[in-house]
C-alpha positions as CSV (number, residue, x, y, z in Angstrom):
1,M,-0.1,-0.1,0.0
2,N,2.8,2.5,0.8
3,A,4.5,1.7,-2.6
4,L,1.2,2.8,-4.2
5,L,0.8,6.0,-2.3
6,Y,4.6,6.6,-3.1
7,A,3.9,6.1,-6.8
8,L,0.8,8.7,-6.6
9,R,3.1,11.2,-5.4
10,D,6.2,10.7,-7.8
11,T,5.7,12.9,-10.8
12,Q,8.2,11.0,-13.1
13,R,6.4,7.7,-12.6
14,L,3.0,9.3,-13.0
15,R,4.4,10.8,-16.2
16,T,5.7,7.5,-17.5
17,F,2.3,6.0,-16.6
18,L,0.3,8.5,-18.4
19,F,2.5,8.3,-21.6
20,W,2.2,4.8,-21.7
21,Y,-1.4,4.6,-20.9
22,W,-2.0,7.3,-23.8
23,L,0.1,5.4,-26.3
24,I,-0.9,1.8,-25.8
25,S,-5.0,2.2,-25.1
26,P,-5.4,3.8,-28.8
27,M,-2.9,1.0,-30.2
28,V,-5.2,-1.8,-28.5
29,F,-8.5,-0.1,-30.0
30,F,-6.7,0.1,-33.5
31,F,-5.4,-3.5,-33.2
32,Y,-8.9,-4.6,-32.0
33,Q,-10.7,-2.7,-35.0
34,F,-8.1,-4.2,-37.6
35,A,-8.8,-7.7,-36.1
36,V,-12.6,-7.2,-36.3
37,S,-12.5,-5.8,-39.8
38,R,-10.4,-8.5,-41.0
39,G,-12.4,-11.3,-39.1
40,E,-16.0,-10.0,-40.6
41,N,-14.3,-8.9,-43.9
42,V,-15.4,-5.3,-43.6
43,D,-13.5,-2.4,-44.8
44,F,-12.0,-0.3,-41.8
45,R,-13.6,3.0,-43.5
46,E,-17.0,1.1,-43.5
47,M,-16.7,0.6,-40.0
48,L,-16.0,4.1,-39.2
49,N,-19.5,4.9,-40.6
50,E,-20.9,3.5,-37.5
51,P,-20.9,6.5,-35.0
52,A,-19.9,4.8,-31.8
53,I,-16.8,3.3,-33.6
54,A,-16.2,6.8,-35.1
55,L,-16.1,8.6,-31.7
56,A,-13.9,5.9,-30.1
57,F,-11.6,6.4,-33.1
58,I,-11.5,10.1,-32.5
59,V,-10.9,9.7,-28.8
60,S,-7.9,7.2,-29.7
61,C,-6.5,9.9,-32.0
62,M,-6.8,12.7,-29.2
63,S,-4.9,10.4,-26.6
64,L,-2.0,10.0,-29.4
65,I,-2.0,13.8,-29.6
66,M,-2.1,13.8,-25.7
67,V,1.1,11.9,-25.6
68,G,2.9,14.6,-27.9
69,L,1.6,17.3,-25.7
70,L,2.7,15.5,-22.7
71,R,6.2,15.2,-23.8
72,A,6.1,19.0,-25.0
73,A,5.0,20.1,-21.5
74,E,7.5,17.9,-19.8
75,T,10.3,19.6,-21.7
76,E,9.2,23.0,-20.6
77,N,8.9,24.0,-16.8
78,E,6.7,22.8,-14.1
79,N,3.9,25.5,-14.5
80,T,3.6,24.3,-17.9
81,E,3.3,20.8,-17.0
82,R,0.7,21.8,-14.1
83,T,-1.3,23.8,-16.7
84,F,-1.3,20.8,-19.2
85,G,-2.0,18.6,-16.4
86,M,-5.1,20.6,-15.4
87,F,-6.2,20.6,-19.0
88,A,-5.5,16.9,-19.3
89,V,-7.8,16.1,-16.1
90,A,-10.5,18.2,-17.7
91,Q,-10.2,16.6,-21.4
92,Q,-10.2,13.2,-19.8
93,L,-13.3,13.6,-17.8
94,L,-15.0,15.3,-21.0
95,T,-14.3,12.3,-23.0
96,G,-15.3,9.8,-20.4
97,N,-11.8,8.3,-20.0
98,V,-11.8,7.3,-16.3
99,P,-8.3,5.7,-15.9
100,G,-6.8,8.6,-17.9
101,F,-8.8,11.0,-15.7
102,L,-7.3,9.4,-12.6
103,L,-4.0,9.4,-13.8
104,S,-4.0,13.0,-14.7
105,Y,-5.4,14.1,-11.5
106,F,-2.7,12.2,-9.5
107,Y,0.0,13.7,-12.0
108,T,-1.6,17.1,-11.5
109,R,-1.6,16.9,-7.9
110,S,2.1,15.5,-7.8
111,L,3.2,18.9,-9.6
112,W,0.9,21.2,-7.1
113,D,3.7,22.0,-4.9
114,A,6.3,22.6,-7.7
115,S,7.9,26.1,-8.1
116,R,5.6,28.7,-9.7
117,E,7.6,29.8,-12.8
118,P,5.9,31.7,-15.7
119,F,4.6,29.6,-18.6
120,A,7.7,28.5,-20.7
121,P,8.0,30.6,-23.7
122,R,9.6,27.9,-26.1
123,L,6.8,25.7,-27.0
124,R,4.1,27.9,-25.4
125,W,2.0,28.4,-28.7
126,V,2.6,24.6,-29.8
127,I,1.3,23.5,-26.5
128,L,-1.7,26.1,-26.2
129,A,-2.8,25.4,-29.8
130,G,-2.9,21.7,-29.2
131,M,-4.7,22.2,-26.1
132,A,-7.3,24.2,-27.9
133,L,-7.7,21.7,-30.5
134,L,-8.2,18.9,-28.0
135,G,-10.5,21.0,-26.2
136,L,-12.7,21.8,-29.1
137,L,-12.6,18.0,-30.2
138,S,-13.5,17.1,-26.7
139,L,-16.6,19.2,-26.6
140,L,-17.7,17.9,-30.2
141,T,-17.1,14.4,-29.0
142,L,-19.3,15.0,-25.7
143,L,-22.0,16.5,-28.0
144,A,-21.9,13.5,-30.4
145,Y,-22.0,11.2,-27.6
146,F,-25.2,13.1,-26.2
147,N,-26.7,13.0,-29.7
148,L,-25.8,9.4,-30.0
149,A,-27.6,8.4,-26.5
150,T,-30.7,10.5,-27.2
151,G,-31.1,9.8,-30.8
């Protein structure tokens, strides 16, 4: 139990968990969809015409973008990482990714006591543009999920 509590406070370990989670989960989805499309002799593009599969595909692609943003924020200072972490918590909650939400929450919490430097200028516009794109896609995905559930 103490090892788990220590892991939830270790920023480097949580960053590694998030990185691999956001990298492996889309790959598992893509492999599964490839296996299903081959097993049923259906083209992958035809499977994307199914709304639920298309939304899952979009969320998987967003996870891959999150990997890149995580690496970009990691190369900057702690304030940039903290800002990205707070965004990741909200984004993972909006898309309904509970394991990603929990990992992002603990990652952000582990960064909370870090020094308060200004937002790093080197990759600031890349990170902010990526976060804006993912935020917009997350809201559109949420609206599509609601339309799918009510329609």
